[in-house]
C-alpha positions in Angstrom: 73.5 -29.0 66.1 72.2 -27.6 62.6 70.9 -31.6 62.3 69.3 -31.4 65.2 67.5 -28.2 64.8 66.4 -29.2 61.4 64.9 -32.3 62.7 63.1 -30.7 65.5 61.6 -28.5 63.4 60.0 -30.7 61.1 59.3 -33.2 63.1 57.7 -31.5 65.6 55.2 -34.8 66.4 57.7 -37.0 66.7 60.4 -34.0 68.4 57.4 -33.9 70.9 56.9 -38.0 71.7 61.0 -37.5 72.4 60.0 -35.2 75.5 56.5 -36.1 76.5 57.3 -40.1 76.8 56.3 -39.0 80.4 52.4 -38.6 79.8 52.2 -41.9 78.7 55.3 -44.0 80.7 55.6 -42.0 83.8 52.2 -40.8 84.6 50.8 -44.0 83.4 48.2 -43.1 81.6 45.4 -40.1 80.7 44.7 -37.2 82.8 40.8 -38.3 83.3 42.5 -40.7 86.3 42.2 -37.7 88.5 39.0 -38.9 89.2 39.2 -41.7 90.3 38.8 -41.0 94.1 37.1 -42.2 96.8 33.7 -40.4 97.6 33.9 -38.2 94.8 35.1 -34.7 93.9 35.5 -31.8 95.7 34.9 -28.1 94.0 38.6 -28.0 93.8 39.0 -31.5 92.8 36.4 -30.2 89.7 38.8 -27.3 88.9 42.3 -29.0 89.0 40.7 -31.9 87.0 39.5 -29.1 84.4 42.5 -26.8 84.2 44.6 -29.5 83.6 42.6 -31.5 80.9 42.3 -27.9 79.2 46.2 -27.5 79.7 47.3 -31.2 78.3 44.5 -30.8 75.2 46.1 -27.1 74.4 49.8 -28.5 74.8 49.0 -31.6 72.9 47.9 -29.1 69.6 51.3 -26.6 70.0 49.0 -24.1 72.0 51.7 -23.0 74.4 51.0 -19.4 75.8 46.9 -21.2 76.6 48.7 -24.3 78.3 50.5 -22.5 80.5 47.2 -20.0 81.8 45.4 -23.1 82.5 48.1 -25.6 83.5 49.3 -22.2 86.3 45.5 -22.0 87.5 45.7 -26.0 87.9 49.3 -25.5 89.8 47.8 -22.3 92.0 45.4 -25.3 93.1 47.9 -28.0 94.1 51.8 -26.9 94.0 53.0 -30.9 94.2 50.8 -32.3 91.7 53.1 -34.8 89.8 51.0 -34.8 86.6 50.7 -30.6 86.3 54.5 -30.3 87.5 55.4 -32.6 84.6 53.0 -31.0 82.0 54.3 -27.2 83.2 58.0 -28.7 82.4 56.7 -30.0 78.8 55.2 -26.4 78.2 58.3 -24.5 79.2 60.5 -26.6 77.3 58.4 -26.0 74.0 58.2 -22.6 75.0 62.3 -22.1 75.0 61.8 -21.5 78.4 64.5 -23.9 79.7 65.1 -23.1 83.5 62.0 -23.2 84.2 61.7 -26.4 82.5 64.4 -27.5 84.4 63.1 -26.7 87.5 59.4 -28.4 86.9 61.1 -31.7 86.3 63.4 -31.4 89.1 60.3 -31.1 90.9 59.2 -33.5 90.1 61.6 -35.4 91.2 61.5 -34.4 94.1 58.2 -35.6 94.7 59.0 -38.8 93.1 62.5 -40.2 92.5 61.0 -42.8 90.9 59.9 -40.9 87.9 63.1 -41.6 85.5 61.3 -40.1 82.6 62.3 -36.5 84.0 65.7 -37.6 83.8 65.4 -38.1 79.7 64.0 -34.8 80.0 66.1 -33.1 81.6 69.1 -34.4 79.2 67.4 -33.6 76.4 67.0 -30.0 77.5 70.8 -30.1 78.7 71.3 -31.4 75.1 70.0 -28.4 73.4 72.1 -26.2 75.6 75.3 -28.0 74.4 75.9 -28.9 79.0 76.9 -32.1 77.5 78.3 -33.6 80.5 74.8 -32.9 82.4 73.0 -34.5 79.3 75.5 -37.2 79.9 74.9 -37.9 83.4 71.2 -37.8 82.9 70.7 -40.2 79.9 73.0 -42.6 82.2 70.9 -42.3 85.1 67.8 -44.0 82.7 70.1 -46.1 81.2 71.5 -47.0 84.8 67.6 -48.1 86.0 66.4 -51.5 86.0 62.8 -50.8 86.1 63.2 -47.9 83.5 61.1 -49.4 80.3 62.5 -46.5 77.9 66.0 -47.8 77.7 65.7 -47.5 74.1 65.2 -43.9 74.3 67.5 -43.0 76.4 70.2 -44.7 74.6 69.2 -43.2 71.5 69.8 -39.8 72.9 73.0 -40.8 74.4 74.1 -41.3 70.5 72.7 -38.0 69.5 75.3 -36.4 72.3 78.1 -38.4 70.6 77.3 -36.8 67.5 76.7 -34.0 69.0 80.5 -34.1 70.4 82.0 -35.4 66.7 82.2 -39.1 68.4 80.5 -40.9 65.1 81.7 -44.3 66.0 80.7 -44.1 69.3 77.4 -42.7 68.1 77.2 -45.4 65.0 77.8 -48.0 68.1 74.6 -47.1 70.4 72.1 -46.2 67.1 73.0 -50.1 66.0 72.1 -50.7 69.5 68.8 -49.2 69.5 68.1 -50.5 66.2 68.9 -54.3 66.9 66.8 -54.0 70.3 63.8 -51.6 69.3 63.5 -51.0 65.8 63.4 -47.4 66.5 63.3 -45.1 63.1 65.1 -43.1 64.3 67.9 -44.6 64.5 67.8 -46.0 61.4 67.6 -42.3 59.8 70.4 -41.1 62.2 72.5 -44.1 60.5 71.1 -43.1 57.3 72.2 -39.8 57.4 75.5 -40.2 58.8 76.1 -42.8 56.0 75.3 -39.8 53.5 77.5 -37.5 54.9 80.1 -39.6 54.3 78.9 -40.1 50.7 77.5 -43.5 51.2 74.5 -43.1 49.8 73.4 -46.6 49.1 74.0 -47.7 52.4 72.0 -44.5 53.4 69.3 -45.4 51.6 69.7 -49.3 53.3 69.1 -47.6 56.6 66.9 -44.8 55.8 64.3 -47.1 53.4 63.8 -48.6 56.3 63.3 -46.2 58.6 60.4 -44.7 55.9 58.7 -48.4 56.5 59.0 -48.2 60.0 57.2 -44.4 60.1 55.4 -43.9 56.5 55.4 -40.3 57.1 58.7 -39.3 58.2 59.7 -36.4 56.0 63.4 -35.9 56.8 63.9 -39.3 56.3 61.9 -38.5 52.6 64.2 -35.9 51.9 67.5 -37.5 52.8 66.1 -40.5 50.4 65.8 -37.9 48.0 69.3 -36.4 48.1 70.7 -40.0 47.7 68.7 -40.9 44.7 69.9 -37.7 43.1 73.3 -38.8 43.9 73.2 -41.6 42.2 71.4 -40.5 39.1 67.6 -42.2 39.7 66.1 -39.3 38.8 62.7 -40.1 38.8 63.1 -41.9 41.9 64.4 -39.1 43.5 61.4 -36.6 42.3 59.2 -39.4 43.8 60.6 -38.9 47.1 60.9 -35.2 46.9 57.2 -35.1 46.1 56.5 -36.9 49.1 58.1 -34.4 51.4 55.5 -31.9 49.6 52.7 -34.1 50.8 53.7 -34.4 54.3 54.9 -31.0 55.6 53.4 -28.3 52.7 54.3 -25.1 52.7 57.9 -25.4 55.0 61.0 -24.3 54.0 61.5 -27.6 53.5 58.6 -28.8 51.6 59.7 -25.6 49.3 63.5 -26.8 48.9 62.0 -30.2 48.3 60.0 -29.0 45.3 62.8 -26.6 43.9 64.9 -29.9 43.6 61.8 -32.3 42.1 61.5 -29.4 39.6 65.1 -29.0 38.4 65.2 -32.1 37.8 62.8 -33.1 36.0 63.7 -30.1 33.8 61.1 -27.4 35.0 62.1 -23.8 35.5 
């Protein structure tokens, strides 16, 4: 699971996208929708809306403690609010409080069983906990739902699960399916990473470079591209790709490693 943790650490925004698609897919858009009630908003409604908006804003910038404080106030005002419970589930996830996150996502499903994205969120938590059977069940519930518009994401997550359990052929089969149906850059990246691990460096580039065309700020993809170029003896291209990592995520451990590799390639001490 080291590659998965590294991917989360250096691509926090991308990882948020895997878990937080609920904000636009399952909930249908912005928090401001709370205000669209006939006859105006009561004082309670105003306070609920204010706490929810503040909590969502803190969640977006990664201030988990402040997000939890605001969303907890909203929860006291309306404990069965689907949006509040969804945001709380996400906040608990990023704080590493998985039991609380699971409780909130399950509560959303109890309030509205059609919120299939909650199954995807639960699957991601179970995957991180290495509860593979539970994770598989949740992802498959997403895939089997004909109304679910984000099937490719659940399929990709199922690929991560197969990879985590060592079934690399099955993982690659799933990633190819996702690439064919959705052109998902993360699927290209995983295919490239698996090829790199097999020392098939040119094949790795054949997948990693399309990932970068789809997602130009993909730091982990640039790093593996750089290592592939380095193994192929293409020093200038490797150094340039390492430089992109430094530019994209400065002052991170991956950027420091990339800078050191680039300096060695270029003959600096």
